[in-house]
C-alpha positions, 0 to 999 in steps of 0.5 A, spaced: 664 069 415 660 069 421 657 062 421 661 060 427 667 056 422 673 057 424 676 059 418 683 063 421 684 057 425 683 062 431 684 060 438 678 064 441 670 063 438 667 069 434 663 070 441 664 074 448 662 071 454 664 074 461 661 070 466 655 067 471 650 071 475 653 068 481 659 071 480 658 078 478 663 081 480 669 077 477 664 077 471 664 085 470 671 085 472 673 081 466 668 085 461 672 091 463 678 088 462 677 084 455 674 091 452 679 095 455 674 101 458 674 103 465 670 101 471 663 104 472 663 106 480 656 102 480 654 097 476 646 100 473 641 096 476 636 100 472 635 092 468 638 088 473 634 082 476 635 080 483 637 073 481 639 068 488 646 066 489 647 058 490 651 060 496 644 058 500 644 051 497 645 045 501 649 038 499 642 036 498 640 042 493 645 041 490 645 033 488 637 034 487 639 039 482 644 034 478 639 029 478 634 033 475 638 037 471 645 034 469 645 038 463 644 045 466 648 043 472 654 041 466 654 047 463 653 051 470 659 047 472 663 048 465 661 056 465 665 057 472 671 052 470 672 057 464 670 063 468 676 061 473 681 060 467 679 067 465 679 071 471 686 068 474 688 070 466 687 077 467 689 078 474 696 075 471 695 081 466 693 086 471 699 085 475 704 084 471 702 089 467 703 094 473 709 092 475 712 097 471 707 103 472 712 108 470 713 105 463 706 106 461 703 111 457 698 114 462 691 112 459 693 104 460 695 106 467 690 109 469 685 104 466 689 098 470 688 102 476 681 104 475 681 095 474 685 094 482 681 100 484 675 096 482 676 090 486 679 086 480 684 082 483 680 080 490 
């Protein structure tokens, strides 16, 4: 079944979502960690649009968006809260897994070290 109905009482939905444009580094780290693939040395830019972040927003800008687009703003805040929780969980997993590097299979150790080297704990 792929109609979005959970017949197995799974805790997670049947789709994947990784992050927001404004938090691309954390989002890509979560992507690599979730799919258990080594991070790329550089993020490909061929199909990536330059999207302005919201770091330049003033409180007035934020209030204007909340007033004009309350549903969009609510989705954005919820997405960031979910991303926060998933990034915390990912970082805890990386730290916990690397506590005993000697006990890890080389492939697993290399995968987790690559996540650290890519800045996924920052």
